[in-house]
N, C-alpha and C positions, 0 to 999 in steps of 0.2 A: 864155362864150357871148354872142354878139351878139343883137340883136333879130331874132327869127326864129320860124318854126314848126319845131320839132326833133322828128323821128321817132325815138323811143328804141328802136324795134325794129331800126332800121338802124345806130344808133351810140349806145352807152351814154354818158350824160353823165358828167362827173367824179364821183368818189365823194361829194363834198359840193358843193352849190350854196348860195349865200347870196343873200338878197333881203330887202328891207324887208317885203314882203307876199307871202305864198304863198296862191294861190287854188286850191281843189280843185273842178274842174268848169268847163267852158267854154261852158255854155249861156246862157240868158237872164239868169240872175243873175250868174254868174261872168264872162262876157264884158263885161257892162255895168259891173260893178265894176272890172274890169281897165282898161277904157277911162277911166273917171272918175279912178281913182287914178293911172294912168300919166300921164294928161294933166296932173295936178297935180304931176308931177315925181318920183313915187315909183317905186322899183325893184320891179317886179312879175313874179312867175313864176306861170304857170297850168299846172296838171296836168290832163291829160285822158286817161282810160283808153282811149277809142276812137281810131280813126285819123282822117285827114283825107280826106274824100271830097267831091268837087264835080264839076260838069260831066260829062264823059263817063265818069268813074269811077262815076257813078250810072247803072248799066247798065239799069235797069228790069227786071232779072231777079230774080224774087221770092226764090228760095232764097239767092242770093248777097247780096242787099241786106238781108234780115232778119238773116242771119248777121253781116253787117258793121256794121249801123247800130243794132241793138237790143241792149239788155242781155239776156243769156242767150239771144241769137239770137231774141228775141221770145217765148220759152217760159217766162218767169218767171210764177209764180202765187202766190196765197196758199197757206199751208201745207196747207189742205184741198183745194187745186186747184179751188176754186169760182170764182175770179176771175182772169182773165189780167191781168198787170201789164205795161203797155207803157211802156218807158222808152228814151230815146235813149242810145246809146253811140257818140258821134261828135263831132268838133270842131264846135262850134256847138250841140250838145245837141238837145233836142226840137224846136227850130225847124227842124231839117233834115228831120225825118220827120213833122211834123204836117200837118194839112189847112189851115194858114194862117188859122185862125179868130181874128179880132181882136175880143175881147169885153171891154171895159174893166170893171174892178170897179165895181159900182154904188155910189152914195153910201150907199145903205142898208146895204151891207156894212161900210163904214168906220164908219158911225154905230153899227152893232151891235158892232164891236170896241171902240168908245169906251164905249158904255153897259153892255155885259155884261162886258167884260174890263178896263175901266179904261184902255184904250190911247188916251189923249187926243191923243198925238202923231200918231195916224192919222186924226184927224177929217177929214171930206170937204174942208173948205176948205184944210187944210194939204196934202192929198194931190193936189189938183187940178193943180198945176203939174207934178207927177211923172207923172200920168196923161197929160197933154198931151205931155210929153217922150217917153214910151214910144210914143205914137201917131206922133209925128214920127220916131222911130228906125225904126219899122216901115213907114214910108211908107203908113200905114193909109189905105185907100180903100174906098168902097162897091163891092160886086160889082154890075155894071151888069145891067140886065134882059136884054140880049142874051147875057150870059155865063152865065146860069142855064140849065143843061142840061135836057133833056126830063124826066128823072126828078125833078129839083128843081122844075120847073114843074108836075109833077103834084101834088106836095105843096102848092105855092102855090095851084093851081087848087082843090083840095079844101078847103083852109083858107078861101079866099075864099067858096066856095059855102056853107060853114057859118057864115060871119061871124066866124071866129077871127082874132085879131090875129097878125100875122107880117110878115116883111120879108126882103129879101135881106140877107145878112150883110156885115160888113166883113172885109177880108182884107189881107195884106201881100205880095201878088203885084204885080210890075211887069213887063209884057211876057209875061204868061201865054200859052202856046200851046195850052192845053186838053188836055194829054197824059193827064191823069187818074191819074197815078201818084204823087201827092203823098206818100202814106204810105211810099214807098220812095225818097224824094228826088227833087229836080227836076233833070233832066240839062241844062236850059238856064239854071239858076241864076236863076230868076225870083222866088224867095222872098227877100224883104228880111229875112232872119233874122240872128242874131248872126254867122254865118260871113261875111257880106258887109257888115255894118254895124259892130258893136262891135269885132269882132276886128281888122279892118284898121285901125281908128282906134287901138286899143290898141297894135298893132305900130308904128304911126307914132310913138308916144310912147315906144317902147323896151321895151314889155312882151315877155316871152318865153313862148312856148307850147310845152309838151312833150306830144306825143301818145304813145299806148301807154305811159302812165305811170300806174300804179295806186297811189294813196295807200292804205296799209294800216294806218297807225298814226300818232298824234300823241303825241309825248313832251314832257315838261317843260311841260305846258299852263299851269302857274301861274307859270312863269318869264318873264323878259323875252324870252329867245330860245327859240323852240319848235323842235323837230325833227320834220319830217314824213318818215316812212319810206316809201320808194317802191319798188315792184317794176316793172321794165320787162316788157313783154309781147312775144311773138313777133309777126311781121307780121300774122297773122290774129287776134291777140288771144286765142288759146286758152290759152296757158301763160305762167306767170311765168318770167322769166329772171334777169337780173342785178338788183342792187339799188343804190340810192343814197339820199341824204337831202337835204332842203332845210331850211336853217336860216333862220328868219324871225322877226321880232318880232310880226307880225300874221298870223294864219291865218284865211282866210275859206272857209267851206264853202258850196258852191253846186252840189252834186252830185245834186240831186233829193232830195225828202223821204225816200225810202227809203235812199239811199246816204249822205246826211249823217248820218242816225241810225246807220246801220251803222258808219261810221267813228268816231263818238263812242263807241259801245258797244264796239267793238273796242279802242279806246284806254283804256277805263275812265275816261272823264272826263265831267263834267257831273253834274247832280243826278238823283234818281230819276225825274223826269218825262221824261227823254230816252227816246224810243221810244214814248211814250204819246200819246194824243189824235191819232191818225192818221186822216185822211179819205181814202178811196179813190174816192169819188164814182162808184160802179159804174154803167155804162151798159149798156143792153140793145139789141142790134140787132133790127130788124124788117124784113120784106121783103114788098112788095106785087107781085103778078104781074098784068101787063097783057096784053091780047090783041095789041096792036101792039108792035113793037120800040121800046125807049127808048134803047138803047145808052148806058146810064148811065156806062159806063167812059170815055166821051169827055167832055171839058169839065171844069169845076171840080166836084170830087166833092161838096163841102159848101158850098152857096151860099144856101140858104133855111132860115129857122128860124121855127117856130110858137112864139110866146112868150105865147100866150093864158093859159097855166096857170102861168106863172113868177111867183114872188113875190120881188121884189128887196129888200124891206124888212120881212121877217118879224121880229116882236119877239123871239121865242124863238130862232130859228135864223139870222137874217140872210138869206141866200139860200136859197129854199125852193121848193116846188112842183116843176115839171118843164118841160122844153122838148123839142120834137121837131125834129130837124134832118135834112135829106136828107144822104145819104152814099153813097159807092160805093168799093169796093176792087178790087184785082186778084183774079184767080180763086182764088189760094191762100187768101187771108184770108177771102174770101167763103165758100168751101166749108168752111173751118176753123171759122167761127163759126156754121155751120148745125148743126142737131141731127139731121140725117138721115145714115144710113150706107148702104153697099151700093147696090143698084139704085135705091132711092129717092133717094139723094144724087145719083146720075148723072142721074136724071130732072130733079131740081131745077136742076142746073147746066146742063143742056141748054136751060134757059129763061133763061140768063144775060142775053141781049139784052133780055128782057122784064121784067127786074126793076127796081123802084124801092126802094131801101133807105133806112132811116132809123135814127138813133140816138136812143134815149130817154134823156135826161140828167136825172137827179134828184140834187140835192145831198144829202149825208148828214150825220149827226152824226159828229163826230170821235172814234170809239170804237175804232178799230183800234190795233194795237200792232206794233212792230218789235222783234225780238230777234235775237241772233246765235247761230249754231251753234258747236260746238267748232272747226270749221274756219274760222269767221269769216264764213260766208255769212249773208245776211239771212233771217230767218224772219218772214213777214208773217202775222199772225193777225187775223181779222176776223169779227165776228158780224153777220150781216145782219139789221138791225132791222126790225120789223114796219112801222114808219111808212114805210120806204123801199120795202118790198115792195108796200105798198098803193098808193103813188104810181106805181110801175112798172105795176101792173095797170091803174090809171086811164089811164096814158099809152098802154098797149097799146090800150085801148078807144077812146081819142080818136084815136090814129093810124089805127086801122082805119076809124073813121068818115070821117076825112079822105080816105084813099085810096079807099074805096068811093065817096065823093062825087065823086072825080076819075075814076071809071070803072074802078077795079081789079076784076079778076075774083075775087081772093082775097087774103087777108093772113095772114101767119104770123109769130109772134114766135119768136125763137130760144130756146125754152124747152120743157120737158116738163111735162105731156103736150102732144104736138104738136097744135095746133089750127089748122085752116084756116078762116078767117072769110070767108064769101062774102056775108053779109047781116047787118044790124044785129041780127036776131033771135038770132044766135049769140054776141053780145058777152058774155052772162052766162057762157059757157064759160070765159072768162078767169079767173074766180074759182077754177077748179081748179088754176091754176098756183101752187104754194106756194113756189117758189124754194128748195127743199132743196139742199144743197151738190151741185155738179156736175150740176145739172139745168137750168142756163141758161147761155148763152154770155155771161156778164157780163164786161165789159172795164173796166179802170181805166187811164185815160190822164192823169189830173189829180190825182196824189197830193199831199196837203198835210198839214201838221202834223208832229208827232213831236218838234219842238224849239220848241214854240210860244212866242210872245212872251207875257211876263207881267210885271206890275209888281213881283212878288216871286218868290223861289224857290218859294213855296208855290203860286203860280198858273201858273208857266210854267217852261220849261227854258232860256229865254234872256230877257234884258231887252228893253225896247222898242227898243233900238238894235241888237239882234241878238247881243249879247255873251252867249255861253253861260255860265250861272251856274257858279261854282266854277272858272272859268278866267281867265287874264289875256290878254285880247285874242284869244280864239278866237271867231269870229262865224259866224252863219248868215245868208246873204243870198239864200236861195232860198225855195221854197214851204214848207219845213219849219217856218218860223216862223209861218205863218198859223194863227190860232186857230179859224177856220171856213172854209168854202168861199168863196174870194174872187170866183169867177166860174165860169161854166159851162166856160170855157177859161182856162188859167192863164198863157199866154205873156205877155199884156199886164200882168196883175197882178204877175208876177215881175219884169219889167223895171221897172215902176213902183216897186216896193218896193226894188229894188236901187239905183235912182237915189237914192231917199230915204235909205237907210242909208249909201250911199257918201258923200253930202253930209254926213251927221252925223259919219261917221268922219273925214272931211277936216277938220272943225271941231275935232277933238280930237287928231289924230295928231301925233306929235312930229316 
């Protein structure tokens, strides 16, 4: 097979492929590693379970796009169904379906990794060049004032009225037309994501990308040559079809924190810490209703962040506190994250033009776990800790204050009991929200950990270079290695760490 993007649903590859390096996952970590390693002259094969969708293939039709672009069609949850797990399943990974938020890992996070976990190789000064490289890859630029839509301006106006710190965010869009459908892909290809940066560069240097190729097992993980067992999928990605294998000396997992754990566990490799110390960073949606139309579905959905309550250098946790960011989605996901049903849900959606929505983002302790069922599917277990619930309640109160100061008539969090806050006197009602399982529309878009970096097998599931313990050159180059939350948004940290680990691997590779 020559350098190309090969659709395995259209044509099954040969029974056996060989490469120096096999990478599982084509998102921020995998595509970046493919680029760096292929550029250095190594033979690289990348496996991607999803299809290749770009341009007009991204139709802006919700049902089709969630089906095509998201893992489990956007319906993956924790085992108790309390938290929705959003993961990309497409060539280019999560960067294809995210809101383009560029939030570099703070120095305080790397210092936390050094001081608490002994990861001196990740100290801020050493990581700075890789952060800068990631920002360059993303064409990172500040969202300009005129690009902040009316709903995000309401958040900004309220924050400024209260004297709260905040600013327009950075993003990786170039040539944005303000279509507002970022969460189901950009049909004009304005996102400078891995699909349009790292993947084309990797292809130029001879890397091979196979789509609709699901890695199901790694064999001979302690040998020089590993065998990655792969199942092809049908064109829609629903069913496994034919199989083949990739033989490689180096295997790099970059399939997302959940999927990388899943593959290691299915393969029976790694130490007992594989699948442990998982961070889901659950977020809570909140909606403010205004008298005037805001039409928040036009323009950049997520463009202003209130950072007044964010702690970027917490001694115990690293990144802590919470932040409030404007957001908007298409009607399906907006109605799906509401807590109303029947006639009341219809009434709420009839006010779609008058909504300003926000996400309340609070980092968490890495206490989740990933297991696999007998069928090999991931089982994600998560105990929602009281310190996270308390910060979400505080975030609801502060977000409500902000929107009321901006002129909102009422504010509602996506949680039960349903509370409509129309004045500050009602803020104490938020204390009644206990976040019992399946009583809040919690979302997880930034999963981290599960194969965390550690200086010894007692402290982590992979060493500081990403080499999974008890394997011979099986690595993790994605967020699964992070020992704590790297940022409120993980695109930039993943690219940063992948550049760093790729360089380290190049210094040792035969």
